N, C-alpha and C positions, 0 to 999 in steps of 0.2 A: 681876154682876147687871145686867141691862139696864134701860132706862128703863121698859119695860112692867111689869116686876116691881116696880120702885120705886114706880111710880104706883099699882099695885094694892095695895101695902103701905100707902101713904098713904091710899087710899080705905078700906081695912079699918080703919085706925087712926081715921079720922073716922067710922066707922060707916055708910059709904055702901053700900047693898045693891043699887044699880042698876048692873048691868054693861052697858056700852054696846058694848064691843068683844068680838070672839071670844076674844082672849087673856084679858081680864078674866073672861069667863064661865068659861073653862077654869080660871083660877086659883081662882075662888070655889068650883069643884067640890071642891077639896081644901083650901080655906081657909074654915072655918066662920066667916063674918063675922056672920051674923044669928042 
């Protein structure tokens, strides 16, 4: 697992719905955080 995935996981755990990077946007497409 790379840092991007880890960071996205932390953001999801914190309930952050604002994706700032392309990778985060792509992760949120299959990770229902909101």
